[in-house]
C-alpha positions in Angstrom: 0.0 0.0 0.0 2.9 2.3 0.6 4.2 1.7 -2.9 0.7 2.0 -4.4 0.3 5.4 -2.6 3.6 6.6 -4.0 2.7 5.5 -7.5 -0.7 7.2 -7.5 0.8 10.4 -6.0 3.5 10.6 -8.7 1.0 9.8 -11.5 -1.5 12.4 -10.3 1.2 15.0 -10.0 2.3 14.4 -13.6 -1.3 14.4 -14.8 -2.4 17.7 -13.3 0.8 19.3 -14.3 0.5 17.9 -17.9 3.9 16.3 -17.8 5.0 12.8 -18.5 5.3 10.5 -15.5 7.3 7.8 -17.2 10.0 7.8 -19.9 12.5 5.2 -21.1 15.3 7.5 -20.1 15.4 7.3 -16.3 17.7 10.4 -16.0 15.2 12.5 -17.8 12.4 11.4 -15.5 14.5 12.4 -12.5 15.4 15.7 -14.0 11.8 16.6 -14.8 10.5 15.5 -11.4 13.1 17.5 -9.4 13.6 20.5 -11.7 10.7 21.1 -14.0 7.8 19.8 -11.9 8.4 22.4 -9.0 8.0 25.4 -11.4 4.9 24.0 -12.9 3.6 23.1 -9.5 4.0 26.7 -8.2 2.4 28.1 -11.4 -0.6 25.8 -10.8 -1.0 27.0 -7.2 -0.6 30.7 -8.1 -3.1 30.4 -10.9 -5.6 28.9 -8.6 -4.9 31.5 -5.9 -5.3 34.5 -8.3 -8.3 33.1 -10.1 -10.8 35.1 -7.9 -8.7 38.3 -8.5 -9.1 37.9 -12.2 -12.9 37.7 -11.8 -12.8 40.8 -9.5 -10.7 42.8 -12.0 -13.0 42.0 -14.9 -16.2 42.6 -13.0 -14.9 45.9 -11.5 -13.7 47.1 -14.9 -17.1 46.5 -16.5 -19.0 48.1 -13.7 -16.6 51.1 -13.6 -17.0 51.7 -17.3 -20.7 51.3 -17.1 -20.9 53.6 -14.1 -18.7 56.2 -15.7 -20.9 56.3 -18.8 -24.1 56.6 -16.8 -22.9 59.3 -14.5 -21.4 61.3 -17.4 -24.8 61.4 -19.2 -26.8 62.2 -16.0 -26.6 65.4 -14.0 -25.1 63.9 -10.9 -23.0 65.7 -8.2 -19.3 64.7 -7.8 -20.0 63.3 -4.4 -22.7 60.9 -5.7 -20.5 60.0 -8.7 -17.7 59.1 -6.3 -20.0 56.8 -4.3 -21.3 55.1 -7.4 -17.7 54.4 -8.7 -16.7 53.1 -5.3 -19.6 50.7 -5.2 -18.7 49.6 -8.7 -15.1 48.9 -7.5 -15.8 47.1 -4.3 -19.2 45.4 -4.9 -17.6 42.6 -7.0 -15.0 42.1 -4.2 -17.7 41.5 -1.6 -19.5 38.9 -3.7 -16.2 37.1 -4.4 -15.1 37.0 -0.8 -18.5 35.7 0.3 -19.1 33.4 -2.7 -21.1 30.2 -2.1 -19.2 27.0 -1.3 -20.1 25.2 -4.5 -17.9 27.7 -6.4 -14.7 27.2 -4.5 -14.8 24.1 -2.2 -13.4 21.7 -4.8 -10.0 23.3 -4.6 -9.2 23.1 -8.3 -10.3 19.5 -8.7 -12.3 18.7 -11.8 -14.3 15.8 -13.1 -11.7 14.8 -15.7 -8.8 14.6 -13.2 -10.9 12.8 -10.6 -11.9 10.1 -13.2 -8.2 9.8 -14.2 -7.2 9.2 -10.6 -9.9 6.6 -10.3 -8.2 4.9 -13.2 -4.8 5.1 -11.6 -6.2 3.4 -8.5 -7.7 0.6 -10.5 -4.5 0.1 -12.5 -2.6 -0.4 -9.2 -4.7 -3.4 -8.4 -6.8 -1.9 -5.6 -10.0 -4.0 -5.7 -12.0 -3.3 -2.5 -13.4 -0.4 -0.6 -11.3 -1.4 2.4 -8.1 -1.1 0.4 -9.2 2.3 -0.9 -9.8 3.4 2.7 -6.2 2.3 3.6 -5.0 4.4 0.6 -7.0 7.4 2.0 -5.2 7.0 5.3 -1.8 7.1 3.6 -2.9 10.2 1.6 -4.0 11.9 4.8 -0.4 11.3 6.2 1.0 12.8 3.0 -1.1 15.9 3.4 -0.1 16.2 7.1 3.6 16.2 5.9 2.7 18.9 3.4 1.0 21.2 5.9 3.9 20.8 8.4 6.3 21.9 5.7 4.2 24.9 4.8 3.9 25.8 8.5 7.8 25.6 8.8 8.1 27.9 5.8 5.7 30.4 7.4 7.7 30.2 10.7 11.0 30.9 8.9 9.5 33.9 7.1 7.9 35.3 10.2 11.1 34.9 12.3 13.3 36.4 9.6 11.0 39.4 9.3 10.9 39.9 13.1 14.7 39.8 13.3 15.0 42.3 10.4 12.5 44.7 12.0 14.6 44.6 15.2 17.7 45.7 13.3 15.7 48.1 11.2 14.5 49.9 14.4 18.0 50.0 15.8 19.3 51.5 12.5 16.5 54.1 12.5 17.3 55.1 16.1 21.0 55.4 15.1 20.2 57.5 12.1 18.1 60.0 14.1 21.3 61.0 15.9 23.0 62.0 12.6 23.3 65.4 11.0 21.0 66.9 8.3 22.5 65.9 5.0 23.9 62.7 6.3 20.5 61.9 7.9 18.6 62.4 4.7 20.9 60.3 2.6 21.1 57.5 5.1 17.4 57.5 5.7 16.6 57.3 2.0 19.0 54.4 1.6 17.4 52.6 4.6 13.9 53.1 3.3 14.9 51.8 -0.1 16.4 48.7 1.6 13.2 48.3 3.6 11.0 48.5 0.5 13.1 45.9 -1.3 13.0 43.6 1.7 9.3 44.0 2.1 8.6 43.2 -1.6 10.9 40.1 -1.4 9.0 38.9 1.6 5.7 39.4 -0.2 7.0 37.5 -3.2 8.2 34.6 -1.0 4.9 34.5 0.8 3.1 34.3 -2.5 5.3 31.3 -3.5 4.5 29.6 -0.2 0.8 30.2 -0.8 1.1 28.9 -4.4 2.8 25.8 -3.1 0.0 25.3 -0.5 -2.8 25.8 -3.1 -1.2 23.4 -5.6 -0.9 20.8 -2.8 -4.6 21.3 -2.0 -5.4 20.7 -5.7 -3.3 17.6 -5.7 -4.6 16.0 -2.5 -8.2 16.9 -3.1 -8.0 15.4 -6.6 -6.7 12.1 -5.1 -9.3 12.2 -2.3 -12.2 12.7 -4.8 -10.6 10.0 -7.0 -10.7 7.6 -4.0 -14.4 8.3 -3.4 -15.1 7.9 -7.1 -13.4 4.6 -7.2 -15.3 3.4 -4.1 -18.5 4.5 -5.7 -17.6 2.5 -8.8 -16.8 -0.6 -6.7 -20.2 -0.3 -4.9 -22.1 0.1 -8.2 -20.4 -2.9 -9.7 -21.1 -5.0 -6.6 
């Protein structure tokens, strides 16, 4: 069952990333799995994470254009026009944040991929619902390992930022004791460094979020595939 779980995990990774899981050249398989797969994996997670923002951007743009056309043709005060444009900007954000569960709870899993995973399970010789449940237990352990790694990444980012802020505050206090021209130059350089560090931290956080979202897509697809295969076994019985 340990080997079956590993095989299904590798095949599902390759399928959702649209990359070959097997090749007659073993070295190429190793290269793709350890070099190419991670970039595709992060891209998958970031795409899933930013999907709501695309919807918000398109909806807001349409409403803003419509609102601008209407307010320009009507004799409306600037204050009311500002309120209408703000509503057009933030109303789509509200409906996206509070969207109904059926629009987001599948975590990127789709019918095609679930059916494919069901086929992977069958190909591994799993032939009973009890065996599928053992597979689900192993997948649960895999997901626990993923979440612990993500938590470690977040801990490292938070600790690094906390240490940087300590040194940043010390540097600011030191600069406040400097003279005029020297203070301005040093303060500008420090603020530039702070801005760059902040942007790098945001970028790293996005990568961690992308990794977590891609992992959710992977694990949820396997879990739905397990349920689908159990359903097929029950129907056949």
